[in-house]
C-alpha positions in Angstrom: -56.4 13.9 -4.9 -56.7 10.2 -4.6 -60.0 8.5 -5.8 -60.1 6.7 -2.4 -60.2 8.7 0.7 -59.7 7.5 4.3 -63.1 7.6 6.1 -62.8 9.7 9.2 -64.1 7.8 12.2 -62.6 10.0 14.9 -59.9 12.8 14.9 -58.5 15.6 17.0 -55.7 18.1 17.2 -53.2 17.7 20.0 -52.1 20.9 21.7 -50.6 23.9 20.0 -47.2 24.0 18.2 -46.3 20.6 19.6 -44.0 18.2 17.6 -44.3 14.4 17.3 -42.4 11.6 15.8 -42.9 7.9 14.9 -42.1 6.7 18.5 -44.7 9.0 20.1 -47.8 6.8 19.3 -48.8 3.5 20.9 -52.0 1.5 21.0 -52.6 -1.0 23.8 -55.0 -1.9 26.7 -52.8 0.2 29.0 -55.4 0.3 31.9 -55.9 -3.5 31.7 -59.6 -3.1 31.3 -61.7 -6.3 31.1 -63.2 -5.5 27.7 -59.7 -5.6 26.1 -60.3 -2.3 24.2 -57.1 -0.5 23.0 -56.3 3.0 24.2 -54.3 5.6 22.2 -51.2 6.8 24.0 -49.5 9.8 22.6 -46.4 11.6 23.9 -45.0 14.9 22.5 -41.6 16.5 22.4 -43.1 19.3 24.6 -43.4 16.7 27.5 -47.2 16.1 27.4 -48.6 12.6 27.6 -52.2 12.0 26.6 -54.4 8.8 26.6 -57.5 8.6 24.5 -60.4 6.2 24.4 -62.2 7.5 21.2 -65.9 7.1 20.5 -67.4 7.4 17.0 -68.5 10.9 16.1 -71.1 12.2 13.7 -70.0 14.1 10.6 -68.8 17.5 11.5 -68.4 16.8 15.2 -65.0 16.9 16.8 -63.6 14.9 19.7 -65.6 14.9 22.9 -64.1 15.8 26.3 -64.8 12.3 27.5 -62.6 10.8 24.9 -59.4 12.0 26.6 -58.8 9.8 29.6 -55.7 11.5 30.9 -53.3 14.4 30.1 -50.1 14.8 32.1 -47.2 17.2 31.7 -44.0 15.2 32.3 -41.8 18.3 31.8 -39.3 16.3 29.7 -39.5 15.6 26.0 -41.1 12.2 25.3 -39.0 10.3 22.8 -41.0 7.0 22.8 -43.9 5.3 24.6 -44.4 1.5 24.8 -46.7 -0.8 26.7 -45.6 -4.2 28.1 -45.0 -6.4 31.2 -42.4 -4.1 32.7 -43.0 -4.7 36.5 -41.8 -7.8 38.3 -44.3 -10.0 40.2 -47.2 -9.3 37.8 -48.1 -9.8 34.2 -50.2 -6.7 34.1 -49.4 -4.2 31.3 -47.6 -1.0 32.3 -46.5 2.1 30.4 -42.8 2.8 29.7 -41.9 6.4 28.8 -38.5 7.2 27.4 -37.0 10.6 28.0 -33.6 11.9 26.8 -32.0 11.2 30.2 -34.6 9.1 32.0 -36.8 5.9 31.7 -40.0 5.9 33.6 -42.5 3.1 34.0 -46.1 3.9 35.1 -49.2 2.1 35.9 -52.4 3.5 34.5 -55.7 2.7 36.3 -59.3 3.9 36.2 -61.6 4.7 39.1 -65.4 4.3 38.6 -67.2 7.6 38.8 -70.3 8.1 41.0 -71.7 10.9 38.8 -72.4 11.4 35.2 -69.0 12.9 34.6 -67.6 9.4 34.1 -64.6 7.6 35.3 -61.4 9.1 36.6 -57.9 7.9 35.4 -54.6 8.3 37.1 -51.0 7.4 36.4 -48.7 6.3 39.1 -44.9 6.1 38.8 -43.7 2.5 39.6 -39.9 3.1 39.0 -37.5 5.1 37.0 -33.9 4.8 35.7 -31.7 7.8 35.4 -29.6 7.4 32.3 -25.9 8.3 32.1 -26.1 8.7 28.4 -28.5 10.5 26.1 -31.1 8.1 24.8 -32.3 7.8 21.2 -34.9 5.0 21.1 -35.8 1.7 22.8 -37.2 -1.7 22.3 -38.6 -4.4 24.6 -39.3 -8.1 24.7 -38.6 -11.4 26.5 -34.8 -11.1 26.2 -33.0 -14.4 26.8 -36.3 -16.4 26.6 -37.7 -15.3 29.9 -41.4 -16.0 30.5 -44.1 -13.7 31.7 -42.1 -10.4 31.7 -40.5 -8.0 29.3 -37.0 -6.4 29.4 -36.1 -3.1 28.0 -33.1 -2.2 25.8 -32.3 1.5 25.2 -29.9 2.7 22.5 -28.0 5.9 23.3 -26.9 8.6 20.9 -23.2 7.4 21.1 -24.1 3.7 20.3 -24.5 2.0 23.7 -27.2 -0.6 24.3 -28.4 -0.4 27.9 -30.4 -3.5 29.0 -32.8 -3.1 32.0 -34.3 -6.2 33.7 -37.4 -4.3 34.9 -36.4 -2.5 38.1 -32.7 -3.2 37.9 -29.9 -2.3 35.4 -28.4 -5.4 33.7 -25.5 -4.3 31.5 -24.4 -2.0 28.7 -22.6 -2.7 25.5 -21.1 -0.5 22.7 -22.0 -1.3 19.1 -18.8 -1.7 17.0 -18.0 0.8 14.3 -20.8 3.1 15.5 -21.4 6.6 14.1 -25.1 7.5 14.3 -28.0 5.6 15.9 -30.5 3.9 13.7 -33.8 2.1 14.3 -33.8 -0.8 16.8 -36.0 -3.8 17.0 -36.0 -7.2 18.9 -36.7 -10.6 17.4 -38.1 -13.0 20.0 -37.7 -16.1 17.8 -34.0 -15.6 17.2 -33.4 -13.7 20.5 -31.5 -11.0 18.8 -31.4 -7.2 18.3 -31.6 -5.8 14.8 -30.6 -2.3 13.8 -29.3 -0.4 10.8 -25.8 1.1 11.1 -24.3 4.2 9.5 -22.7 1.9 7.0 -26.2 1.4 5.6 -26.1 -2.3 6.7 -28.8 -4.2 8.6 -27.0 -5.8 11.6 -28.2 -8.5 14.0 -26.7 -9.1 17.4 -27.5 -12.1 19.6 -28.6 -11.3 23.1 -26.3 -14.0 24.5 -23.4 -12.4 22.7 -24.3 -9.0 24.1 -24.6 -10.5 27.6 -21.1 -12.2 27.5 -19.3 -9.4 25.7 -17.0 -6.8 27.4 -18.9 -4.5 29.7 -19.2 -1.0 28.3 -18.5 0.5 31.7 -15.3 -1.5 32.1 -14.2 -0.2 28.7 -13.9 3.2 30.2 -11.5 2.1 32.9 -7.8 2.9 32.5 -6.7 0.1 34.8 -5.8 -3.0 32.8 -6.8 -5.2 35.7 -10.4 -4.1 35.4 -10.9 -5.1 31.9 -12.3 -8.5 32.9 -12.5 -11.6 30.7 -15.4 -10.5 28.5 -15.6 -11.4 24.8 -15.6 -9.1 21.8 -19.0 -8.1 20.5 -19.5 -9.9 17.2 -22.3 -9.3 14.7 -24.5 -12.3 13.9 -25.2 -11.3 10.3 -25.2 -8.2 8.1 -27.0 -7.2 4.9 -26.0 -4.1 2.9 -29.2 -2.3 1.8 -27.4 0.8 0.4 -29.6 3.4 2.1 -30.6 4.8 5.5 -33.5 3.1 7.2 -36.5 4.9 8.7 -37.9 2.1 10.8 -37.6 -1.7 11.5 -40.5 -4.0 12.4 -40.5 -7.7 13.1 -43.6 -9.9 12.3 -44.0 -13.6 12.9 -45.9 -15.9 10.6 -46.0 -18.6 13.2 -43.7 -20.1 15.8 -41.3 -21.4 13.1 -40.7 -18.3 11.0 -40.5 -14.6 11.3 -39.8 -11.7 9.0 -37.7 -8.6 9.5 -39.2 -5.5 7.7 -37.0 -2.6 6.9 -38.3 0.7 5.5 -35.6 2.6 3.6 -35.6 6.0 2.0 -36.5 4.6 -1.4 -37.0 0.8 -0.9 -39.0 -1.5 1.3 -37.2 -4.8 2.4 -38.5 -8.0 3.8 -35.8 -10.2 5.3 -35.7 -13.7 6.7 -34.5 -14.1 10.3 -31.1 -15.1 9.0 -30.6 -12.0 7.0 -31.5 -13.2 3.5 -33.8 -11.1 1.4 -37.3 -12.6 1.1 -38.5 -9.7 -1.2 -38.0 -6.0 -1.7 -40.1 -3.3 -3.3 -38.8 -0.1 -4.9 -41.0 2.9 -3.9 -41.7 5.7 -6.4 -42.3 8.2 -3.6 -40.7 9.2 -0.3 -42.1 7.1 2.6 -42.7 8.6 6.1 -43.8 5.6 8.2 -44.9 1.9 7.9 -46.6 -0.9 9.9 -46.5 -4.6 8.8 -49.2 -6.9 10.1 -50.3 -10.5 9.4 -52.6 -11.0 6.4 -55.7 -13.2 6.2 -54.0 -15.0 3.3 -51.6 -17.7 4.6 -48.0 -17.0 4.0 -48.4 -13.3 3.1 -48.1 -10.1 5.1 -49.9 -6.8 4.7 -48.0 -3.6 5.2 -49.3 0.0 5.6 -46.8 2.6 4.2 -47.4 6.3 4.5 -45.6 8.8 2.3 -45.0 12.5 2.1 -47.8 12.9 -0.5 -50.4 12.2 2.3 -51.2 8.8 0.8 -51.4 5.6 2.7 -50.6 2.5 0.6 -51.6 -1.0 1.6 -49.3 -3.8 0.2 -49.8 -7.5 0.3 -46.1 -8.6 0.1 -45.1 -6.5 -3.0 -48.5 -6.1 -4.5 -50.4 -2.8 -4.0 -53.9 -3.6 -2.8 -55.2 -0.2 -1.8 -54.3 3.4 -1.7 -56.1 6.0 0.4 -55.8 9.7 0.8 -55.1 11.2 4.3 -55.7 14.8 5.3 -52.1 15.0 6.7 -48.6 13.5 6.3 -48.4 10.6 8.8 -45.2 10.1 10.9 -46.6 7.1 12.8 -49.3 4.6 12.0 -50.9 1.9 14.1 -53.8 -0.6 13.8 -56.0 -1.5 16.8 -59.4 -2.4 18.2 -61.4 0.7 19.3 -65.0 0.5 20.7 -65.6 -3.0 19.3 -64.4 -1.9 15.9 -61.5 -4.0 14.7 -58.8 -2.8 12.3 -59.0 0.9 12.9 -56.1 2.7 11.3 -54.6 5.4 13.7 -52.3 8.0 12.1 -50.4 10.8 13.7 -48.7 13.8 11.9 -45.7 15.7 13.1 -47.9 18.7 14.1 -50.3 16.7 16.2 -53.1 15.7 13.8 -54.4 12.4 15.3 -57.0 10.5 13.3 -58.8 7.2 13.5 -60.0 6.1 10.0 -61.1 3.1 8.0 -60.9 2.3 4.3 -63.8 3.1 2.0 -65.0 5.0 -1.0 -67.5 7.8 -1.6 -70.3 6.8 -4.0 -70.1 8.6 -7.3 -73.3 10.4 -8.2 -72.1 11.6 -11.6 -73.6 10.1 -14.7 -72.0 10.7 -18.0 -74.5 12.2 -20.5 -75.4 10.2 -23.6 -73.3 11.1 -26.6 -75.1 11.3 -30.0 -73.6 8.6 -32.1 -72.7 9.4 -35.7 -71.2 7.5 -38.5 -67.5 8.2 -39.3 -66.3 8.9 -42.8 -62.9 7.3 -42.8 -62.0 8.6 -46.2 -62.4 12.2 -45.1 -60.4 11.5 -41.9 -57.6 10.1 -44.0 -57.5 13.2 -46.2 -57.6 15.5 -43.2 -54.8 13.5 -41.5 -52.6 13.7 -44.5 -53.1 17.5 -44.8 -52.2 17.9 -41.1 -49.1 15.8 -41.5 -48.0 17.8 -44.4 -48.4 21.1 -42.5 -46.4 19.7 -39.5 -43.6 18.5 -41.9 -43.4 21.9 -43.6 -43.3 23.7 -40.3 -40.5 21.4 -39.0 -38.5 22.0 -42.2 -38.8 25.7 -42.2 -38.5 26.5 -38.4 -36.8 23.4 -36.9 -38.1 21.3 -34.1 -38.2 24.0 -31.5 -40.3 27.1 -32.0 -38.5 30.3 -32.6 -38.8 32.8 -29.8 -37.9 36.4 -29.9 -35.4 36.2 -27.1 -33.5 39.3 -28.3 -36.6 41.4 -27.6 -36.1 40.6 -23.9 -32.4 41.1 -23.6 -29.7 42.1 -26.1 -26.0 41.0 -25.6 -23.0 42.5 -27.3 -19.3 41.8 -26.8 -16.5 44.2 -27.7 -12.8 43.1 -27.6 -10.3 45.9 -27.2 -7.9 46.2 -30.2 -5.1 47.2 -27.9 -3.4 45.5 -25.0 -3.9 46.5 -21.4 -1.5 49.2 -20.3 -0.8 47.1 -17.2 -1.1 43.3 -17.9 -3.7 41.5 -15.8 -2.0 38.1 -16.3 -1.4 36.4 -13.0 0.2 33.0 -12.1 1.2 32.4 -15.7 3.4 29.5 -16.7 4.7 31.0 -20.0 8.4 31.3 -20.5 8.3 35.0 -21.7 8.9 37.8 -19.4 5.7 39.6 -19.9 2.4 38.0 -21.0 0.0 40.6 -22.5 -3.7 40.8 -21.7 -6.7 42.3 -23.6 -9.9 43.7 -22.2 -13.3 42.3 -23.1 -16.5 44.2 -22.5 -19.9 42.5 -22.4 -22.9 44.9 -22.6 -26.4 43.8 -21.6 -29.6 45.8 -22.3 -33.0 44.7 -21.3 -36.5 45.6 -22.6 -38.6 44.1 -19.8 -38.0 43.3 -16.1 -35.8 40.2 -15.8 -34.9 38.0 -12.9 -31.8 35.9 -12.0 -29.7 37.2 -14.9 -26.3 35.4 -14.8 -23.5 35.9 -17.3 -20.9 33.1 -17.9 -17.9 33.6 -20.1 -15.7 30.8 -21.3 -12.6 30.5 -23.5 -10.5 27.6 -24.6 -7.6 26.7 -22.3 -4.8 27.6 -21.8 -6.5 31.0 -22.3 -7.7 32.4 -18.9 -10.1 35.1 -17.8 -9.7 37.4 -14.8 -13.4 36.8 -14.0 -15.9 34.5 -15.7 -19.1 34.8 -13.7 -21.3 37.8 -13.3 -24.8 38.4 -11.8 -27.1 41.3 -12.6 -30.5 42.6 -11.5 -32.8 44.3 -14.1 -35.6 45.6 -11.9 -36.8 48.1 -14.4 -36.9 48.1 -18.2 -34.3 49.7 -20.5 -31.3 49.3 -18.2 -27.7 48.8 -19.5 -25.1 46.8 -17.6 -21.5 46.2 -18.6 -19.1 43.5 -17.4 -15.4 44.0 -18.1 -12.7 41.4 -17.7 -9.3 40.6 -19.2 -8.1 37.5 -21.2 -4.5 36.2 -21.3 -2.5 33.1 -22.0 -1.9 31.2 -18.8 0.2 28.1 -19.9 3.0 27.5 -22.4 1.1 25.8 -25.2 -1.2 27.0 -28.0 -5.0 27.0 -27.5 -7.2 25.1 -30.0 -9.4 28.2 -30.7 -9.4 31.9 -30.1 -13.2 32.0 -30.0 -15.0 32.6 -26.7 -18.6 32.5 -25.7 -20.7 34.7 -23.4 -23.8 32.9 -22.2 -26.5 34.8 -20.4 -29.3 32.9 -18.5 -32.3 34.7 -17.1 -36.0 34.2 -16.3 -38.8 36.1 -18.0 -41.5 37.8 -16.0 -43.7 34.7 -16.6 -41.0 32.5 -14.9 -39.9 30.9 -18.2 -36.1 30.4 -18.3 -34.2 31.7 -21.3 -30.6 31.5 -22.5 -28.8 33.8 -24.9 -25.3 33.1 -26.4 -22.9 35.6 -28.0 -19.6 34.6 -29.5 -16.5 36.8 -29.7 -13.0 36.3 -31.0 -9.8 37.2 -29.3 -6.9 38.8 -31.3 -4.1 36.6 -32.7 -1.5 38.9 -31.2 -2.6 37.8 -27.7 -0.9 34.5 -28.1 1.9 35.1 -30.6 4.5 37.7 -31.6 6.1 38.6 -35.0 9.4 37.0 -35.7 11.8 36.2 -38.5 10.4 33.7 -41.0 12.0 30.3 -41.3 12.8 28.8 -44.7 12.7 25.2 -43.6 10.0 23.4 -41.7 8.8 19.8 -41.2 5.1 20.4 -41.9 3.6 22.4 -44.7 0.1 23.2 -46.0 -0.8 24.9 -49.2 -4.1 26.8 -49.7 -5.3 27.7 -53.2 -7.5 30.7 -54.0 -9.3 32.0 -57.0 -8.1 35.6 -56.6 -4.8 37.4 -56.9 -2.6 37.2 -53.8 -3.0 39.9 -51.2 -0.1 41.5 -49.4 0.5 39.9 -46.0 1.3 43.3 -44.5 -2.3 44.3 -45.3 -3.7 41.1 -43.9 -1.6 41.1 -40.7 -0.7 44.7 -40.0 0.1 44.0 -36.4 2.8 41.5 -37.4 4.7 43.6 -39.9 8.5 44.0 -39.4 10.0 47.3 -40.3 13.4 45.8 -41.2 11.9 43.5 -43.8 9.9 45.9 -45.9 11.0 44.2 -49.1 9.7 40.8 -48.0 6.0 41.6 -48.2 5.1 38.0 -49.1 6.7 36.3 -46.1 5.7 36.6 -42.4 6.8 34.8 -39.3 4.7 34.1 -36.2 6.2 33.1 -32.8 3.8 31.6 -30.3 4.3 32.4 -26.7 4.4 28.7 -26.1 7.7 28.5 -28.0 6.8 27.2 -31.5 7.2 29.2 -34.8 5.0 29.4 -37.9 5.9 30.9 -41.3 3.3 32.2 -43.8 4.3 32.6 -47.5 2.3 34.2 -50.3 3.1 33.4 -53.9 4.0 36.3 -56.2 2.8 34.6 -59.4 0.2 32.1 -58.4 -2.8 32.4 -56.2 -1.5 30.2 -53.4 -0.5 30.6 -49.8 1.8 28.2 -47.8 1.8 27.8 -44.0 4.7 25.8 -42.5 5.9 24.9 -39.0 7.8 22.4 -37.1 4.7 21.4 -35.2 1.7 20.1 -37.2 -1.0 21.3 -34.9 0.4 24.9 -34.9 -0.6 25.2 -38.5 -4.3 25.4 -37.5 -4.6 28.9 -36.0 -2.5 30.7 -38.7 -4.4 28.8 -41.5 -7.8 29.6 -40.1 -6.8 33.2 -39.4 -5.5 33.6 -42.9 -8.7 32.3 -44.5 -10.9 34.4 -42.2 -8.9 37.6 -43.0 -9.0 36.9 -46.7 -12.7 36.5 -46.6 -13.1 39.8 -44.7 -10.7 41.5 -47.1 -12.6 40.5 -50.3 -16.0 41.2 -48.7 -14.8 44.8 -48.1 -13.8 44.9 -51.8 -17.2 43.8 -52.9 -16.0 40.4 -54.2 -18.6 37.7 -53.7 -17.2 34.7 -55.5 -14.0 34.4 -53.5 -13.2 30.8 -52.6 -10.4 28.7 -51.1 -9.4 25.2 -52.0 -6.9 22.5 -51.0 -5.4 20.2 -53.7 -2.6 18.5 -51.8 -2.6 15.2 -50.0 -4.4 14.9 -46.7 -1.9 14.9 -43.8 -3.4 11.9 -42.1 0.0 10.4 -41.0 0.9 13.4 -38.9 -2.7 13.5 -37.6 -2.5 9.8 -36.6 0.8 10.5 -34.7 -1.0 13.0 -32.5 -3.8 10.5 -31.9 -1.3 7.8 -30.9 0.4 10.2 -28.5 -2.9 11.1 -26.9 -3.9 7.5 -26.6 -0.6 6.5 -25.1 -1.0 9.1 -22.4 -4.5 7.8 -21.6 -3.1 4.2 -21.3 -0.2 5.5 -19.1 -2.7 7.3 -16.9 -4.8 4.1 -16.5 -1.8 2.0 -15.5 -0.6 4.7 -13.0 -4.0 4.8 -11.4 -4.1 1.0 -11.1 -0.6 1.0 -9.6 -1.6 3.8 -7.2 -4.6 1.9 -6.1 -2.5 -1.2 -5.4 0.0 0.8 -3.4 -2.8 2.4 -1.4 -4.3 -1.0 -0.5 -0.8 -2.1 0.5 -0.3 1.0 2.6 -3.6 0.4 4.5 -2.8 -3.2 5.1 0.6 -2.3 6.6 -1.2 0.3 8.8 -3.6 -2.3 10.1 -0.7 -4.7 10.9 1.1 -1.9 12.8 -2.0 -0.9 14.7 -2.5 -4.5 15.7 1.1 -4.7 17.0 0.8 -1.5 18.9 -2.5 -2.5 20.6 -1.1 -5.9 21.6 -0.7 -6.3 25.4 2.6 -8.2 25.0 5.1 -6.2 23.0 6.4 -7.9 19.8 9.0 -6.9 17.3 7.7 -4.9 14.3 9.6 -7.0 11.8 10.5 -4.0 9.7 6.9 -3.1 9.2 7.7 0.6 9.9 10.4 0.5 7.2 7.9 -1.0 4.8 5.3 1.6 5.7 7.7 4.4 5.0 8.7 3.0 1.7 5.1 2.4 0.6 4.3 6.0 1.6 7.0 7.3 -0.6 5.8 5.2 -3.5 2.2 6.5 -3.0 3.4 10.1 -3.1 5.6 9.4 -6.1 2.8 7.7 -8.0 0.3 10.5 -7.1 2.8 13.0 -8.5 3.2 10.9 -11.6 -0.6 10.7 -12.0 -0.9 14.5 -11.7 1.9 15.1 -14.2 0.4 12.6 -16.6 -3.0 14.4 -16.3 -1.4 17.7 -17.2 0.4 16.1 -20.2 -2.9 14.5 -21.3 -4.8 17.8 -21.1 -2.1 19.5 -23.2 -2.1 16.6 -25.7 -5.8 16.8 -26.0 -5.6 20.5 -26.8 -3.0 19.8 -29.5 -5.2 17.0 -30.8 -8.2 19.4 -31.1 -6.1 21.9 -33.0 -5.0 19.2 -35.4 -8.6 18.0 -35.7 -9.8 21.5 -36.6 -7.1 21.6 -39.3 -8.0 18.3 -40.8 -11.7 19.2 -40.9 -10.8 22.5 -42.6 -8.7 20.8 -45.2 -11.4 18.1 -45.8 -13.9 20.9 -46.3 -11.7 22.8 -48.8 -10.6 19.6 -50.5 -14.2 18.3 -51.1 -15.8 21.8 -51.2 -18.2 20.8 -48.4 -21.1 23.1 -47.3 -21.4 24.6 -43.9 -23.9 21.9 -42.8 -21.6 19.2 -43.9 -18.6 20.7 -42.1 -20.9 21.0 -39.0 -21.5 17.2 -39.2 -17.8 16.6 -39.4 -17.2 18.8 -36.4 -19.9 17.0 -34.4 -18.3 13.7 -35.3 -14.6 14.7 -34.7 -15.1 17.1 -31.8 -17.8 15.7 -29.5 -16.1 16.3 -26.2 -15.1 19.5 -24.4 -13.1 17.5 -21.8 -11.3 14.2 -22.1 -11.6 11.7 -19.2 -10.5 8.1 -18.6 -14.2 7.0 -18.4 -15.2 8.7 -21.7 -12.3 9.5 -24.0 -12.0 11.0 -27.4 -11.0 7.9 -29.3 -14.0 5.7 -28.5 -16.4 8.6 -28.9 -15.1 9.7 -32.3 -14.9 6.1 -33.5 -18.5 5.5 -32.7 -19.5 8.7 -34.5 -17.5 8.0 -37.6 -18.8 4.4 -37.7 -22.3 5.8 -37.6 -21.6 8.0 -40.6 -20.0 5.1 -42.5 -23.1 3.0 -41.7 -25.7 5.6 -42.7 -25.0 8.4 -45.2 -21.6 7.0 -46.4 -22.6 3.3 -46.6 -22.0 1.3 -49.7 -24.9 -1.1 -49.5 -27.8 -2.1 -47.4 -25.7 -4.8 -45.7 -23.6 -2.1 -44.0 -26.8 -0.4 -42.9 -27.9 -3.6 -41.2 -24.7 -3.8 -39.1 -25.2 -3.2 -35.4 -22.8 -0.8 -33.7 -21.5 -1.4 -30.2 -23.8 0.6 -28.0 -21.4 0.6 -25.0 -18.4 3.0 -25.3 -15.2 1.6 -23.7 -11.5 2.5 -24.1 -10.1 0.5 -27.1 -7.0 -1.7 -27.1 -5.3 0.4 -29.8 -6.1 3.1 -32.4 -5.9 1.0 -35.5 -9.7 0.7 -35.9 -10.1 4.5 -35.4 -7.4 5.3 -38.0 -8.9 2.8 -40.4 -12.4 4.4 -40.1 -11.0 7.9 -40.6 -9.2 6.8 -43.7 -12.3 5.1 -45.0 -14.3 8.3 -44.3 -11.9 10.3 -46.5 -12.0 7.6 -49.2 -15.7 7.6 -49.5 -15.8 11.4 -49.5 -13.4 11.2 -52.4 -15.7 8.9 -54.3 -18.7 11.2 -54.1 -20.2 10.5 -50.7 -22.3 13.3 -49.2 -22.7 14.1 -45.5 -26.4 14.6 -44.7 -28.5 13.8 -41.6 -31.9 14.2 -43.3 -34.0 11.0 -43.3 -36.5 12.1 -45.9 -34.3 11.0 -48.8 -34.2 7.4 -47.7 -35.7 5.2 -50.5 -34.9 1.5 -50.6 -36.0 1.2 -54.2 -33.2 3.3 -55.5 -30.8 2.3 -52.7 -30.6 5.9 -51.5 -28.9 6.0 -48.1 -30.8 7.1 -44.9 -28.5 10.1 -44.8 -29.6 11.3 -48.3 -26.5 9.9 -50.1 -26.8 7.4 -53.0 -24.8 4.2 -53.0 -21.1 4.7 -53.8 -19.9 2.0 -56.2 -16.7 0.5 -54.9 -15.0 -2.8 -55.8 -13.8 -5.3 -53.2 -10.3 -4.7 -54.4 -10.4 -1.0 -53.7 -11.9 -1.6 -50.2 -9.3 -4.2 -49.5 -6.4 -1.9 -50.5 -7.7 0.8 -48.2 -8.0 -1.7 -45.3 -4.4 -3.0 -45.9 -2.8 0.5 -45.7 -5.1 3.1 -44.2 -2.6 5.9 -44.6 -1.1 5.1 -48.0 -3.5 7.1 -50.1 -4.0 10.2 -48.0 -0.6 10.6 -46.3 1.3 13.6 -47.6 4.5 11.6 -48.0 7.1 14.4 -48.6 4.9 17.5 -48.9 5.1 18.0 -45.2 8.9 18.0 -45.0 11.6 20.6 -44.9 12.7 19.9 -48.5 11.6 22.8 -50.6 13.9 22.2 -53.6 11.9 19.4 -55.3 9.3 20.7 -57.8 6.6 18.2 -56.9 7.0 19.1 -53.2 6.6 22.8 -53.6 3.3 23.8 -55.3 4.1 27.4 -54.7 6.0 28.5 -57.8 7.8 31.8 -57.5 7.5 32.1 -53.7 10.2 34.3 -52.3 11.8 32.6 -49.4 
């Protein structure tokens, strides 16, 4: 509730189940009484017209019967009521009522009563106009500068302005580029009509231009001789306000200046009469109606604005002067003089709540009790504050920022992946070259403990893996129910996914209405995307993984990929991906090493991660707890950088293709306009090969659109390969530097921040910003690097040299003892400890300079990732049977 409430002076409820709008309320001396008191005229969509002359009531009393002067059933919905000089030969005020298909002008008069029942009022029809088009709204004024009378302009639903010179119809004009009608107002100083089009532009049309433009009725004629010599309707000025307008009102300061007020959906505009913005006000609420009026201060204007929170705001220009609470949402507001009381605010709601009020406040009778003052012991307060801060810090360290809730007590989720393929493959619309693509069934089981609402299950896997169904909805109306969702997963396209892991996310609402989310991960089998094949002795890319335990037979680790014909080769195994590439896995007979090799660098990731995962599971079953893997080779940054360059090249190609497509589209539309102008010309003229140019441009647009679509597919495939290579590089860095799980999570957050790659926000600029932040914080050399400001705006870079330099520098600083940590508690400027919890790494300028000169020299695996296996330094696996 607002502190300030509108003081009720008089109010009433109009009819039952009637509807009203902003055009249904008008205040004027409609009966031309000598005292000049305003009357309230209200029309409804039910066809009732009521006229009130309210008198002040006591608190608790409603409207008196004598307050209603007249009530008439017009039998047609009343769209708008206005009072003006609408009858020729007299300057008396008359009432104009707009119906959907009719305009009626009435005279309202009162007859003195001879008894105590009071005066009698009657309404007489002076003239009416039957409209050929459905009306929307109207405005009036001295069009063309006429004296002593008002003309009426009606806007139809289809955009026609119909001008009536009192009893006669003058002309009709269609608004150009019309779609839906907007508010309409007339400015007498500039003699122009102002409206807001569907293009969200304020448009002004001179009355003289309307009068001399082509007649709307003649436009419908088919005979070319009846077109006449009218001119084209041209707009005087336009202003784009960017939103739909609710109402327009024009207020004049004096004879030399006037202002156009436009109430938008979220903004309030004040314009000069030439279309320039005088000022505007952004509203924090949704307005419903407004009324500008002249202020007592010279050069300013007051404005009443009602909103959907039942609050009426009073602004002086853009300054809020008052806010008052109303008992209803106003759709129309007026200010008038009622019963010798000036400045009465009259509001009308859409359900017929009519109220006359004035501004004021209720006196506050509350008095705050006296508080016993006592002296504060600041030393004790400091001790208590430190204890509380320590408790808060300990809680945050142990439990994290968010409180731990027992979500599993409400709902438990489990996922089971079938170990066998489906008997009948569920793969559809696949783009894989093999004859038959297998599918595997996944079952998600949900069991609730309490009643749950809006339970939705969403399942996602990494493309090009596909699911037969990924959205499910359940109802748990009673406790202890079990629901199962089954679906199949398969490979849809002919390239390798970056991960085999999937997620099942369940969202629901607890009985208290609190939303909750549960996530469960599952892993699809490797055999879903690859088949066993003969191992290859040569490959372009190789990775060697060291372990601290004796080698394990590959037949035991990968039982589903064993080949019966090669029982003697238990230390070599081949994997053929359905996308076409091949990977070979070798286990050393004498040393504790495993080698993974392939012709594609990114294909090494899945087999490497699967090998480490299965080795960990194998030794866990054996009860071995100290099993560990390591990587002692050179970091394959050069191969990684080639994939980055390929991905960036496709991004730049996509941007160029989109620019070229935009240019061709503009050219195509320009040729269309030229052709349309030629076809509309009365005198035939040669096309000058415009049709040939249009056909050629159309073919170019289609070809460019196909090229953009093809490039997007290649870019998506390249991004998937880049993610696979990024996973492999992160894994090798973790094994190389023996990073913890938290440090690997920091690397994954920096290198894999995006699920999808777009032109607006791409992988290169996002990763570069993340790595730069790490180099500036936890991996910084000195306080000078911490003081460097990073670019806060992400934009596509010119090339990838800066990114490759930062990746190389990251590996260099990890080599020299840098630690990845996001904790800020360890920051201590006295000992130069980094904000990330890492002490300063001593590096000479010569070392830094050498890294910057050749970012790939130190960490590129020069020949280790080649097909040559005969050189001793190239092959760390001694005694591997190939």
